[in-house]
C-alpha positions as CSV (number, residue, x, y, z in Angstrom):
1,X,-78.4,14.3,16.3
2,X,-74.6,14.7,16.3
3,X,-73.0,12.1,18.5
4,X,-69.5,12.6,19.8
5,X,-67.3,10.1,21.8
6,X,-64.2,11.5,23.5
7,X,-61.2,9.8,25.0
8,X,-60.3,7.8,21.9
9,X,-56.7,6.8,21.5
10,X,-56.7,5.0,18.1
11,X,-59.1,6.8,15.8
12,X,-59.2,4.2,13.0
13,X,-60.0,1.5,15.5
14,X,-62.5,3.7,17.3
15,X,-64.3,4.5,14.0
16,X,-64.7,0.8,13.3
17,X,-65.7,0.0,16.9
18,X,-68.3,2.8,16.9
19,X,-69.7,1.6,13.6
20,X,-70.1,-1.9,14.8
21,X,-71.6,-0.9,18.1
22,X,-74.2,1.2,16.5
23,X,-75.0,-1.4,13.8
24,X,-75.4,-4.0,16.6
25,X,-77.9,-1.7,18.3
26,X,-79.8,-1.2,15.1
27,X,-78.9,2.5,14.9
28,X,-78.8,4.0,11.5
29,X,-75.5,6.0,11.6
30,X,-74.2,8.2,8.9
31,X,-70.8,10.0,8.5
32,X,-69.2,7.7,11.2
33,X,-65.9,9.0,12.2
34,X,-66.1,12.1,10.1
35,X,-67.9,14.4,12.5
36,X,-67.7,15.5,16.1
37,X,-66.5,18.6,17.8
38,X,-63.2,18.1,16.2
39,X,-61.3,17.8,19.4
40,X,-58.3,15.4,19.6
41,X,-59.3,11.9,20.5
42,X,-62.9,12.3,19.4
43,X,-64.9,10.3,17.0
44,X,-68.5,11.0,16.0
45,X,-71.4,10.3,13.7
46,X,-74.9,11.5,12.8
47,X,-77.9,9.5,14.0
48,X,-81.6,10.0,13.6
49,X,-83.0,12.0,16.6
50,X,-85.3,9.2,17.6
51,X,-82.3,6.8,17.9
52,X,-80.2,9.2,19.9
53,X,-80.6,7.5,23.3
54,X,-79.9,4.0,21.8
55,X,-76.9,5.4,20.0
56,X,-75.5,6.9,23.2
57,X,-75.9,3.6,25.0
58,X,-74.3,1.7,22.2
59,X,-71.4,4.1,22.0
60,X,-70.7,4.1,25.8
61,X,-68.1,1.4,25.4
62,X,-66.1,3.3,22.8
63,X,-63.3,5.4,24.1
64,X,-62.7,6.3,27.7
65,X,-64.4,9.7,27.9
66,X,-68.0,11.0,27.5
67,X,-70.6,10.3,24.9
68,X,-72.5,13.5,24.1
69,X,-75.3,14.1,21.6
70,X,-76.4,17.4,20.1
71,X,-80.1,17.0,19.1
72,X,-82.3,19.1,16.9
73,X,-80.1,19.2,13.9
74,X,-80.9,18.9,10.2
75,X,-78.6,17.5,7.5
76,X,-78.4,19.2,4.1
77,X,-76.3,17.9,1.3
78,X,-75.0,18.8,-2.2
79,X,-74.8,15.6,-4.2
80,X,-73.2,15.0,-7.6
81,X,-70.2,14.2,-9.7
82,X,-69.1,17.8,-9.4
83,X,-68.1,17.2,-5.8
84,X,-65.4,14.7,-7.0
85,X,-64.1,17.0,-9.8
86,X,-64.2,20.3,-7.9
87,X,-62.1,20.2,-4.7
88,X,-63.2,23.7,-3.8
89,X,-66.8,22.7,-3.5
90,X,-66.2,21.2,-0.1
91,X,-65.5,24.7,1.3
92,X,-68.0,26.6,-0.8
93,X,-71.0,24.6,0.5
94,X,-70.6,25.5,4.1
95,X,-69.5,29.0,3.0
96,X,-72.9,29.6,1.3
97,X,-74.7,28.7,4.6
98,X,-72.4,30.7,7.0
99,X,-72.4,33.6,4.6
100,X,-76.2,33.8,5.0
101,X,-76.0,33.6,8.8
102,X,-76.7,29.8,9.2
103,X,-74.7,28.1,11.8
104,X,-72.9,25.0,10.3
105,X,-72.4,22.7,13.3
106,X,-70.3,20.2,11.3
107,X,-69.5,19.5,7.6
108,X,-68.3,16.3,5.9
109,X,-67.3,15.4,2.4
110,X,-67.7,12.0,0.7
111,X,-66.7,11.3,-2.9
112,X,-69.9,12.7,-4.4
113,X,-71.5,14.5,-1.4
114,X,-70.9,17.4,0.8
115,X,-73.1,17.4,3.9
116,X,-73.6,20.0,6.6
117,X,-75.4,19.8,9.9
118,X,-77.4,22.9,10.7
119,X,-80.0,23.7,13.4
120,X,-83.2,22.0,12.5
121,X,-85.1,25.3,12.3
122,X,-82.7,26.4,9.6
123,X,-82.9,23.2,7.4
124,X,-85.4,24.4,4.9
125,X,-83.7,27.8,4.5
126,X,-80.4,25.9,4.0
127,X,-81.9,23.8,1.3
128,X,-83.2,27.0,-0.5
129,X,-79.8,28.7,-0.2
130,X,-77.9,25.7,-1.6
131,X,-80.5,25.3,-4.4
132,X,-80.0,28.9,-5.4
133,X,-76.2,28.8,-5.2
134,X,-75.6,25.5,-7.0
135,X,-78.6,24.9,-9.2
136,X,-80.2,28.2,-10.1
137,X,-77.0,30.4,-10.2
138,X,-74.6,27.5,-11.0
139,X,-71.3,26.7,-9.3
């Protein structure tokens, strides 16, 4: 699930606060601070669907706005050293998916990983599309 917290004044502090709140609640959060709807004053993360309710409760004290979760998402990633050495890869990964008609709800880049959140029903198709584009056909 994609969790978003609005009403955040200081993003770096809110990221740390959200990370600590989720860890304290035993929630396995990923991509903390890197995803959300992208609105100003919003921080977000990705949590396992079964921990969504606990994550919402833990995040309630972060920021002054609402805590919202979008469930039924799958995360697909392209992982490898090529992510670090090819700055254009961050845009090409979501481009492969959207070019095939798959909605990319959010995308985030880490030093050796580009991850995209897609509707759960499109996860397997997304894996096949990325496999074809970056392994079979090459970058």
